Z-matrix of the N, CA and C atoms (Angstrom, degrees):
N
C 1 1.435
C 2 1.531 1 112.01
N 3 1.287 2 115.00 1 138.70
C 4 1.451 3 118.56 2 -178.57
C 5 1.520 4 109.59 3 -68.88
N 6 1.270 5 116.81 4 157.97
C 7 1.507 6 121.90 5 178.56
C 8 1.452 7 108.59 6 -68.05
N 9 1.363 8 115.29 7 134.54
C 10 1.476 9 121.05 8 -178.52
C 11 1.494 10 107.62 9 -129.20
N 12 1.293 11 118.29 10 159.09
C 13 1.450 12 121.32 11 -175.26
C 14 1.525 13 110.74 12 -93.07
N 15 1.313 14 122.79 13 -35.16
C 16 1.394 15 124.44 14 -174.39
C 17 1.510 16 117.02 15 -106.97
N 18 1.391 17 116.04 16 -26.29
C 19 1.456 18 121.33 17 -178.03
C 20 1.519 19 108.15 18 -118.61
N 21 1.422 20 112.39 19 150.87
C 22 1.459 21 117.33 20 176.00
C 23 1.505 22 105.40 21 -143.80
N 24 1.409 23 117.04 22 156.58
C 25 1.436 24 117.98 23 170.40
C 26 1.484 25 112.33 24 -59.00
N 27 1.365 26 116.84 25 141.86
C 28 1.415 27 121.70 26 -177.84
C 29 1.526 28 112.04 27 -143.31
N 30 1.308 29 116.08 28 152.60
C 31 1.428 30 121.29 29 178.34
C 32 1.550 31 111.51 30 -69.90
N 33 1.324 32 112.92 31 138.96
C 34 1.484 33 118.24 32 175.76
C 35 1.521 34 106.44 33 -137.07
N 36 1.250 35 118.19 34 115.45
C 37 1.491 36 124.50 35 -170.68
C 38 1.525 37 114.16 36 -52.96
N 39 1.332 38 118.51 37 -47.34
C 40 1.433 39 114.75 38 -178.29
C 41 1.542 40 116.93 39 -73.93
N 42 1.292 41 118.03 40 -3.85
C 43 1.461 42 120.55 41 179.57
C 44 1.541 43 108.40 42 -60.00
N 45 1.357 44 110.77 43 144.49
C 46 1.448 45 119.49 44 179.89
C 47 1.571 46 110.01 45 -121.86
N 48 1.304 47 117.55 46 141.62
C 49 1.484 48 120.46 47 168.55
C 50 1.449 49 110.94 48 -70.60
N 51 1.305 50 116.67 49 127.96
C 52 1.432 51 121.31 50 178.87
C 53 1.510 52 113.74 51 -85.34
N 54 1.320 53 118.38 52 135.03
C 55 1.472 54 122.88 53 -179.37
C 56 1.566 55 111.10 54 -78.46
N 57 1.305 56 118.64 55 171.35
C 58 1.437 57 121.18 56 170.53
C 59 1.495 58 107.39 57 -55.63
N 60 1.256 59 118.11 58 142.96
C 61 1.492 60 128.04 59 22.00
C 62 1.576 61 111.41 60 -96.08
N 63 1.328 62 118.42 61 11.96
C 64 1.466 63 121.00 62 173.17
C 65 1.499 64 110.59 63 -60.83
N 66 1.317 65 119.98 64 153.81
C 67 1.506 66 120.86 65 173.60
C 68 1.510 67 109.35 66 -63.76
N 69 1.351 68 117.02 67 155.12
C 70 1.491 69 120.82 68 179.23
C 71 1.578 70 109.24 69 -61.04
N 72 1.312 71 116.02 70 144.69
C 73 1.466 72 123.80 71 177.07
C 74 1.523 73 109.81 72 73.26
N 75 1.316 74 118.52 73 19.70
C 76 1.524 75 120.66 74 170.48
C 77 1.458 76 110.54 75 -77.10
N 78 1.355 77 116.50 76 133.79
C 79 1.471 78 121.04 77 175.94
C 80 1.529 79 106.73 78 -123.75
N 81 1.349 80 115.23 79 146.85
C 82 1.433 81 117.16 80 176.03
C 83 1.522 82 108.22 81 -126.14
N 84 1.347 83 119.44 82 116.88
C 85 1.475 84 122.66 83 -6.35
C 86 1.560 85 108.43 84 -90.31
N 87 1.309 86 112.89 85 166.07
C 88 1.495 87 122.35 86 177.19
C 89 1.561 88 99.08 87 -82.97
N 90 1.319 89 115.05 88 148.45
C 91 1.442 90 120.79 89 -175.64
C 92 1.562 91 112.36 90 -123.38
N 93 1.301 92 112.95 91 135.88
C 94 1.534 93 118.99 92 174.10
C 95 1.488 94 107.65 93 -125.53
N 96 1.330 95 119.88 94 139.15
C 97 1.378 96 125.50 95 180.00
C 98 1.505 97 111.24 96 -124.74
N 99 1.351 98 113.73 97 147.83
C 100 1.486 99 118.12 98 176.01
C 101 1.489 100 111.06 99 -68.81
N 102 1.329 101 118.44 100 133.35
C 103 1.430 102 124.77 101 -176.96
C 104 1.539 103 112.74 102 -86.46
N 105 1.274 104 115.94 103 -31.68
C 106 1.468 105 123.11 104 -173.80
C 107 1.532 106 110.48 105 -126.20
N 108 1.320 107 114.82 106 103.66
C 109 1.455 108 119.03 107 -175.62
C 110 1.510 109 111.54 108 -72.48
N 111 1.295 110 117.54 109 -13.10
C 112 1.478 111 119.85 110 178.50
C 113 1.538 112 113.07 111 -88.08
N 114 1.381 113 116.98 112 -7.13
C 115 1.445 114 118.58 113 -178.52
C 116 1.561 115 108.56 114 -71.10
N 117 1.321 116 117.01 115 156.66
C 118 1.430 117 122.68 116 -174.52
C 119 1.525 118 110.08 117 -87.30
N 120 1.323 119 116.90 118 169.35
C 121 1.428 120 122.59 119 176.45
C 122 1.559 121 109.13 120 -64.34
N 123 1.372 122 115.28 121 -31.37
C 124 1.382 123 119.13 122 177.93
C 125 1.550 124 112.49 123 -67.00
N 126 1.368 125 116.88 124 -29.37
C 127 1.495 126 119.48 125 176.84
C 128 1.505 127 107.43 126 -73.90
N 129 1.309 128 120.89 127 -40.10
C 130 1.466 129 124.96 128 -178.59
C 131 1.492 130 106.57 129 -62.99
N 132 1.387 131 120.94 130 -49.92
C 133 1.350 132 125.34 131 -177.64
C 134 1.592 133 109.27 132 -59.65
N 135 1.257 134 116.98 133 -44.17
C 136 1.408 135 122.55 134 177.29
C 137 1.512 136 113.55 135 -58.08
N 138 1.367 137 115.88 136 -45.06
C 139 1.501 138 121.29 137 176.29
C 140 1.491 139 111.26 138 -61.71
N 141 1.329 140 119.32 139 -43.91
C 142 1.420 141 120.91 140 -178.87
C 143 1.592 142 110.47 141 -65.50
N 144 1.317 143 115.73 142 -42.04
C 145 1.458 144 116.67 143 176.08
C 146 1.558 145 111.20 144 -61.14
N 147 1.325 146 116.80 145 -36.43
C 148 1.454 147 117.06 146 178.75
C 149 1.498 148 112.02 147 -69.43
N 150 1.285 149 118.27 148 -43.28
C 151 1.493 150 123.78 149 174.07
C 152 1.520 151 115.12 150 -57.31
N 153 1.368 152 113.15 151 -41.20
C 154 1.440 153 118.41 152 178.74
C 155 1.576 154 110.54 153 -69.57
N 156 1.322 155 116.02 154 -49.30
C 157 1.463 156 121.42 155 179.06
C 158 1.518 157 111.51 156 -56.21
N 159 1.336 158 119.46 157 -39.09
C 160 1.443 159 121.99 158 -175.93
C 161 1.553 160 110.10 159 -76.79
N 162 1.293 161 118.05 160 -15.33
C 163 1.455 162 121.94 161 -179.38
C 164 1.580 163 112.52 162 91.99
N 165 1.387 164 114.86 163 5.75
C 166 1.426 165 119.42 164 -176.92
C 167 1.602 166 112.11 165 -69.57
N 168 1.321 167 114.32 166 -34.06
C 169 1.487 168 116.69 167 179.40
C 170 1.517 169 109.40 168 -67.84
N 171 1.396 170 115.63 169 -43.69
C 172 1.425 171 118.61 170 177.10
C 173 1.481 172 113.36 171 -61.93
N 174 1.306 173 119.00 172 -39.53
C 175 1.426 174 124.13 173 -179.30
C 176 1.553 175 108.72 174 -63.55
N 177 1.419 176 116.24 175 -45.62
C 178 1.450 177 117.40 176 178.33
C 179 1.487 178 114.30 177 -62.79
N 180 1.390 179 118.56 178 -39.01
C 181 1.435 180 121.73 179 178.37
C 182 1.572 181 110.31 180 -66.11
N 183 1.268 182 116.79 181 -40.81
C 184 1.466 183 120.24 182 -178.93
C 185 1.474 184 109.90 183 -64.68
N 186 1.338 185 118.94 184 -37.91
C 187 1.445 186 118.91 185 -177.70
C 188 1.490 187 114.48 186 -82.80
N 189 1.404 188 115.16 187 -40.69
C 190 1.501 189 116.97 188 -173.40
C 191 1.524 190 114.29 189 -105.45
N 192 1.277 191 119.21 190 -13.36
C 193 1.434 192 120.64 191 179.78
C 194 1.530 193 116.35 192 85.89
N 195 1.319 194 117.76 193 -24.93
C 196 1.476 195 124.62 194 177.46
C 197 1.483 196 111.39 195 -156.86
N 198 1.281 197 115.80 196 150.56
C 199 1.529 198 119.20 197 171.24
C 200 1.535 199 105.80 198 -121.25
N 201 1.258 200 112.99 199 132.74
C 202 1.513 201 122.64 200 -179.77
C 203 1.500 202 106.94 201 -108.16
N 204 1.346 203 120.26 202 115.68
C 205 1.453 204 123.01 203 177.80
C 206 1.521 205 106.33 204 -96.78
N 207 1.338 206 118.55 205 125.12
C 208 1.446 207 122.91 206 177.80
C 209 1.515 208 110.22 207 -123.15
N 210 1.352 209 115.64 208 158.95
C 211 1.440 210 124.11 209 176.94
C 212 1.492 211 110.96 210 55.30
N 213 1.290 212 119.65 211 40.77
C 214 1.446 213 124.09 212 175.67
C 215 1.537 214 115.15 213 -74.08
N 216 1.296 215 111.71 214 -24.90
C 217 1.462 216 118.28 215 174.33
C 218 1.603 217 108.34 216 64.88
N 219 1.315 218 115.69 217 35.60
C 220 1.453 219 121.07 218 177.10
C 221 1.512 220 108.48 219 -76.28
N 222 1.321 221 115.22 220 129.39
C 223 1.478 222 119.95 221 -171.86
C 224 1.542 223 117.00 222 -96.62
N 225 1.358 224 115.33 223 -5.80
C 226 1.460 225 115.58 224 -176.67
C 227 1.487 226 106.86 225 -162.31
N 228 1.392 227 112.67 226 168.58
C 229 1.437 228 120.15 227 175.60
C 230 1.542 229 110.47 228 -63.07
N 231 1.351 230 115.17 229 -33.06
C 232 1.436 231 116.68 230 178.97
C 233 1.528 232 113.41 231 -65.35
N 234 1.376 233 115.29 232 -41.02
C 235 1.493 234 120.14 233 176.44
C 236 1.490 235 109.65 234 -63.60
N 237 1.348 236 119.23 235 -41.23
C 238 1.494 237 121.35 236 175.23
C 239 1.564 238 109.49 237 -61.47
N 240 1.292 239 120.26 238 -40.74
C 241 1.499 240 122.80 239 178.20
C 242 1.498 241 107.18 240 -59.91
N 243 1.383 242 119.01 241 -46.88
C 244 1.481 243 120.99 242 -179.66
C 245 1.550 244 110.54 243 -58.78
N 246 1.363 245 113.76 244 -44.53
C 247 1.520 246 120.29 245 178.89
C 248 1.552 247 110.05 246 -58.14
N 249 1.291 248 115.22 247 -51.98
C 250 1.484 249 120.78 248 -177.23
C 251 1.461 250 112.88 249 -61.14
N 252 1.372 251 117.05 250 -44.19
C 253 1.416 252 123.76 251 179.80
C 254 1.546 253 114.58 252 -64.44
N 255 1.341 254 115.98 253 -24.69
C 256 1.453 255 124.55 254 -174.61
C 257 1.553 256 109.14 255 -66.24
N 258 1.307 257 117.09 256 -21.28
C 259 1.545 258 121.19 257 179.80
C 260 1.530 259 109.97 258 -70.33
N 261 1.339 260 116.42 259 -24.74
C 262 1.436 261 121.96 260 -179.73
C 263 1.485 262 111.28 261 81.36
N 264 1.323 263 123.03 262 10.99
C 265 1.479 264 126.03 263 177.89
C 266 1.508 265 107.16 264 -70.94
N 267 1.383 266 117.90 265 145.38
C 268 1.381 267 121.20 266 176.92
C 269 1.560 268 106.96 267 -70.35
N 270 1.359 269 115.51 268 129.69
C 271 1.460 270 116.61 269 -179.99
C 272 1.556 271 114.14 270 -66.17
N 273 1.296 272 116.59 271 145.98
C 274 1.437 273 120.57 272 -178.42
C 275 1.552 274 104.40 273 -80.53
N 276 1.363 275 112.71 274 138.32
C 277 1.433 276 117.90 275 178.73
C 278 1.580 277 105.25 276 -100.18
N 279 1.295 278 115.78 277 119.57
C 280 1.432 279 120.51 278 -174.66
C 281 1.557 280 110.30 279 -78.79
N 282 1.353 281 116.67 280 105.04
C 283 1.486 282 120.69 281 -175.63
C 284 1.512 283 104.95 282 -121.56
N 285 1.340 284 116.91 283 128.10
C 286 1.385 285 121.93 284 171.65
C 287 1.535 286 116.21 285 83.05
N 288 1.317 287 116.01 286 10.31
C 289 1.469 288 120.88 287 -177.88
C 290 1.521 289 109.64 288 -88.15
N 291 1.299 290 121.10 289 115.67
C 292 1.436 291 124.20 290 -174.43
C 293 1.576 292 114.46 291 -80.68
N 294 1.329 293 112.61 292 -5.01
C 295 1.519 294 115.76 293 -177.11
C 296 1.459 295 110.30 294 -75.54
N 297 1.370 296 117.54 295 129.37
C 298 1.544 297 121.69 296 177.84
C 299 1.519 298 108.75 297 -72.10
N 300 1.283 299 115.25 298 125.95
C 301 1.481 300 121.05 299 178.38
C 302 1.517 301 109.92 300 -133.94
N 303 1.297 302 116.34 301 149.82
C 304 1.445 303 123.14 302 173.24
C 305 1.541 304 109.47 303 -102.13
N 306 1.369 305 116.57 304 124.25
C 307 1.428 306 118.00 305 -179.82
C 308 1.524 307 107.75 306 -77.90
N 309 1.378 308 114.96 307 126.73
C 310 1.451 309 120.26 308 -178.47
C 311 1.532 310 115.35 309 -100.66
N 312 1.333 311 111.91 310 -26.81
C 313 1.583 312 120.71 311 179.75
C 314 1.517 313 104.32 312 -164.09
N 315 1.269 314 119.09 313 173.63
C 316 1.476 315 121.81 314 -179.96
C 317 1.553 316 109.33 315 -57.17
N 318 1.350 317 114.95 316 121.55
C 319 1.471 318 124.20 317 -177.61
C 320 1.518 319 117.98 318 57.96
N 321 1.375 320 113.08 319 23.65
C 322 1.497 321 119.77 320 175.94
C 323 1.558 322 103.35 321 -126.25
N 324 1.319 323 115.24 322 127.56
C 325 1.488 324 122.84 323 178.98
C 326 1.467 325 108.19 324 -141.59
N 327 1.359 326 113.56 325 164.26
C 328 1.456 327 120.75 326 175.76
C 329 1.612 328 105.17 327 -69.23
N 330 1.302 329 115.66 328 156.42
C 331 1.417 330 122.80 329 178.69
C 332 1.515 331 114.48 330 -77.93
N 333 1.305 332 113.57 331 -35.09
C 334 1.451 333 117.18 332 -170.90
C 335 1.546 334 107.91 333 -164.41
N 336 1.359 335 114.83 334 124.84
C 337 1.381 336 120.83 335 176.17
C 338 1.525 337 113.89 336 -98.04
N 339 1.286 338 116.73 337 13.40
C 340 1.486 339 121.79 338 -176.62
C 341 1.541 340 107.23 339 -74.00
N 342 1.354 341 117.88 340 168.08
C 343 1.436 342 122.28 341 178.38
C 344 1.555 343 110.29 342 -66.41
N 345 1.294 344 115.23 343 143.33
C 346 1.447 345 122.33 344 -179.78
C 347 1.535 346 114.08 345 -64.69
N 348 1.301 347 115.48 346 -13.75
C 349 1.436 348 121.24 347 179.52
C 350 1.514 349 113.04 348 -82.18
N 351 1.343 350 113.55 349 -17.77
C 352 1.506 351 117.38 350 179.86
C 353 1.535 352 111.20 351 -93.08
N 354 1.347 353 114.79 352 128.77
C 355 1.504 354 116.22 353 -179.15
C 356 1.540 355 110.17 354 -71.41
N 357 1.327 356 116.12 355 153.61
C 358 1.429 357 122.57 356 171.82
C 359 1.474 358 108.22 357 -105.44
N 360 1.277 359 120.04 358 111.14
C 361 1.452 360 125.04 359 179.87
C 362 1.465 361 111.63 360 -80.96
N 363 1.304 362 123.38 361 157.53
C 364 1.433 363 125.35 362 179.45
C 365 1.616 364 106.46 363 -55.40
N 366 1.336 365 110.40 364 129.93
C 367 1.464 366 120.50 365 -176.01
C 368 1.476 367 114.20 366 -152.28
N 369 1.296 368 119.12 367 176.57
C 370 1.433 369 124.60 368 165.78
C 371 1.526 370 108.55 369 -138.32
N 372 1.309 371 115.88 370 97.92
C 373 1.443 372 115.47 371 -175.76
C 374 1.490 373 114.58 372 -65.09
N 375 1.394 374 117.98 373 -13.28
C 376 1.436 375 117.65 374 177.59
C 377 1.526 376 109.24 375 -82.33
N 378 1.347 377 120.92 376 -0.39
C 379 1.456 378 123.03 377 174.27
C 380 1.507 379 114.61 378 -57.38
N 381 1.381 380 114.01 379 -22.34
C 382 1.474 381 120.09 380 177.46
C 383 1.481 382 111.86 381 -95.43
N 384 1.255 383 121.54 382 -1.31
C 385 1.507 384 124.44 383 -178.08
C 386 1.457 385 109.17 384 -91.95
N 387 1.416 386 118.67 385 143.73
C 388 1.394 387 123.16 386 176.76
C 389 1.535 388 113.98 387 -69.93
N 390 1.337 389 116.41 388 -10.38
C 391 1.442 390 118.92 389 -179.53
C 392 1.535 391 106.49 390 -146.99
N 393 1.322 392 116.02 391 162.62
C 394 1.415 393 121.45 392 -173.88
C 395 1.541 394 110.78 393 -121.27
N 396 1.373 395 118.02 394 149.28
C 397 1.453 396 118.24 395 178.35
C 398 1.491 397 111.58 396 -71.62
N 399 1.365 398 114.90 397 145.11
C 400 1.498 399 116.93 398 -179.69
C 401 1.557 400 112.14 399 -80.90
N 402 1.347 401 114.27 400 -27.27
C 403 1.467 402 123.83 401 178.46
C 404 1.508 403 109.22 402 -133.39
N 405 1.312 404 116.41 403 145.73
C 406 1.467 405 120.46 404 178.96
C 407 1.507 406 106.02 405 -125.74
N 408 1.312 407 113.87 406 130.87
C 409 1.512 408 123.17 407 172.61
C 410 1.508 409 108.97 408 -113.01
N 411 1.342 410 117.51 409 142.21
C 412 1.403 411 123.06 410 178.10
C 413 1.575 412 105.66 411 -122.37
N 414 1.296 413 116.51 412 133.88
C 415 1.434 414 124.81 413 174.90
C 416 1.543 415 112.36 414 -125.79
N 417 1.247 416 115.51 415 131.42
C 418 1.514 417 118.69 416 176.75
C 419 1.529 418 106.11 417 -120.11
N 420 1.319 419 115.12 418 113.00
C 421 1.406 420 121.27 419 -179.08
C 422 1.534 421 112.69 420 -75.17
N 423 1.375 422 111.88 421 -35.81
C 424 1.500 423 118.75 422 177.57
C 425 1.519 424 107.99 423 -147.67
N 426 1.313 425 114.38 424 109.43
C 427 1.463 426 120.80 425 -177.98
C 428 1.542 427 110.93 426 -74.18
N 429 1.305 428 118.30 427 133.94
C 430 1.491 429 118.50 428 174.44
C 431 1.560 430 109.73 429 -74.06
N 432 1.302 431 113.61 430 163.67
C 433 1.489 432 115.62 431 178.76
C 434 1.529 433 110.18 432 -75.27
N 435 1.303 434 120.45 433 -25.40
C 436 1.440 435 122.94 434 176.74
C 437 1.538 436 108.41 435 -135.33
N 438 1.280 437 113.87 436 161.97
C 439 1.492 438 119.56 437 178.98
C 440 1.539 439 113.81 438 79.25
N 441 1.279 440 115.54 439 -161.97
C 442 1.460 441 125.97 440 179.32
C 443 1.503 442 111.72 441 55.78
N 444 1.257 443 119.72 442 57.11
C 445 1.423 444 122.01 443 179.87
C 446 1.453 445 112.48 444 -103.92
N 447 1.321 446 118.01 445 136.27
C 448 1.472 447 125.12 446 175.38
C 449 1.464 448 108.69 447 -110.18
N 450 1.300 449 118.10 448 136.74
C 451 1.526 450 118.95 449 179.77
C 452 1.505 451 110.13 450 -50.85
N 453 1.330 452 113.37 451 130.00
C 454 1.506 453 120.20 452 175.11
C 455 1.529 454 113.27 453 77.19
N 456 1.326 455 117.35 454 -8.53
C 457 1.455 456 117.93 455 -168.01
C 458 1.566 457 112.85 456 -129.85
N 459 1.313 458 116.87 457 21.96
C 460 1.464 459 119.01 458 178.22
C 461 1.504 460 105.79 459 -93.15
N 462 1.351 461 121.98 460 149.16
C 463 1.457 462 125.24 461 12.60
C 464 1.530 463 107.79 462 -76.62
N 465 1.371 464 115.23 463 168.05
C 466 1.407 465 121.51 464 -173.59
C 467 1.565 466 110.64 465 -70.78
N 468 1.253 467 114.95 466 122.84
C 469 1.445 468 124.52 467 173.44
C 470 1.511 469 109.32 468 -155.42
N 471 1.328 470 121.33 469 154.82
C 472 1.479 471 123.52 470 -168.76
C 473 1.485 472 114.55 471 -74.32
N 474 1.322 473 113.76 472 157.97
C 475 1.462 474 127.25 473 152.51
C 476 1.549 475 116.71 474 80.70
N 477 1.266 476 123.88 475 39.72
C 478 1.476 477 114.78 476 165.71
C 479 1.507 478 110.99 477 -74.77
N 480 1.329 479 116.79 478 151.01
C 481 1.410 480 121.22 479 179.27
C 482 1.556 481 105.54 480 -122.04
N 483 1.383 482 115.70 481 125.65
C 484 1.461 483 116.65 482 -172.95
C 485 1.487 484 111.58 483 -103.73
N 486 1.278 485 113.61 484 151.96
C 487 1.507 486 125.11 485 175.50
C 488 1.475 487 105.70 486 -70.29
N 489 1.408 488 117.68 487 146.81
C 490 1.482 489 116.02 488 -179.98
C 491 1.487 490 113.34 489 -82.27
N 492 1.295 491 119.82 490 14.57
C 493 1.461 492 123.28 491 179.80
C 494 1.614 493 112.12 492 -114.46
N 495 1.315 494 115.07 493 63.62
C 496 1.460 495 117.62 494 -174.27
C 497 1.522 496 113.31 495 -53.27
N 498 1.289 497 120.56 496 -27.81
C 499 1.508 498 119.28 497 -175.87
C 500 1.501 499 108.25 498 -68.17
N 501 1.361 500 121.17 499 -13.02
C 502 1.417 501 123.28 500 -178.02
C 503 1.549 502 108.76 501 -95.34
N 504 1.261 503 120.20 502 -6.55
C 505 1.441 504 121.43 503 -175.48
C 506 1.520 505 111.10 504 -94.22
N 507 1.339 506 117.55 505 142.01
C 508 1.425 507 118.18 506 -179.11
C 509 1.503 508 109.85 507 -70.42
N 510 1.358 509 115.60 508 153.70
C 511 1.475 510 117.27 509 178.11
C 512 1.517 511 113.80 510 -83.64
N 513 1.363 512 117.02 511 -23.54
C 514 1.432 513 113.76 512 173.59
C 515 1.567 514 104.37 513 -155.27
N 516 1.314 515 116.77 514 156.92
C 517 1.503 516 123.67 515 179.85
C 518 1.488 517 104.52 516 -64.16
N 519 1.350 518 113.97 517 144.30
C 520 1.463 519 121.96 518 175.42
C 521 1.469 520 111.94 519 -147.13
């Protein structure tokens, strides 16, 4: 990975080494962490734009399948929106999704407005959409003490970024 000012490779416990046919030293997900917690959201956005323009983000996604950003110290849905938009990816337009959501910032919405007493079973809400997102970002404003597990990405923490080729991703670490 190229030298960066704000982000550096970091250990992430649930990461798994990927077997062949993935390139040697591929981890799912690869993890980057913020090096300077005093840097501003503008610094983080600038760094992401630089990594995207240089092709480094694409290279990391191609090799590892996903990039997990940790310790970003984002303080709001608006800052997360700025972070997500910094990649320059075309935002997904949610068409045909019957799930009720509250929009918190541009392209950032709650995951589910259903009652907390109702379980959420494994699903794909985009199964009802005529088109699918190319990239998926997750943001957790307040992690619960238990629950909220995503396959390959627990314990719950914000911001994994997925490759648009899910058929190439392993279903579970091994």
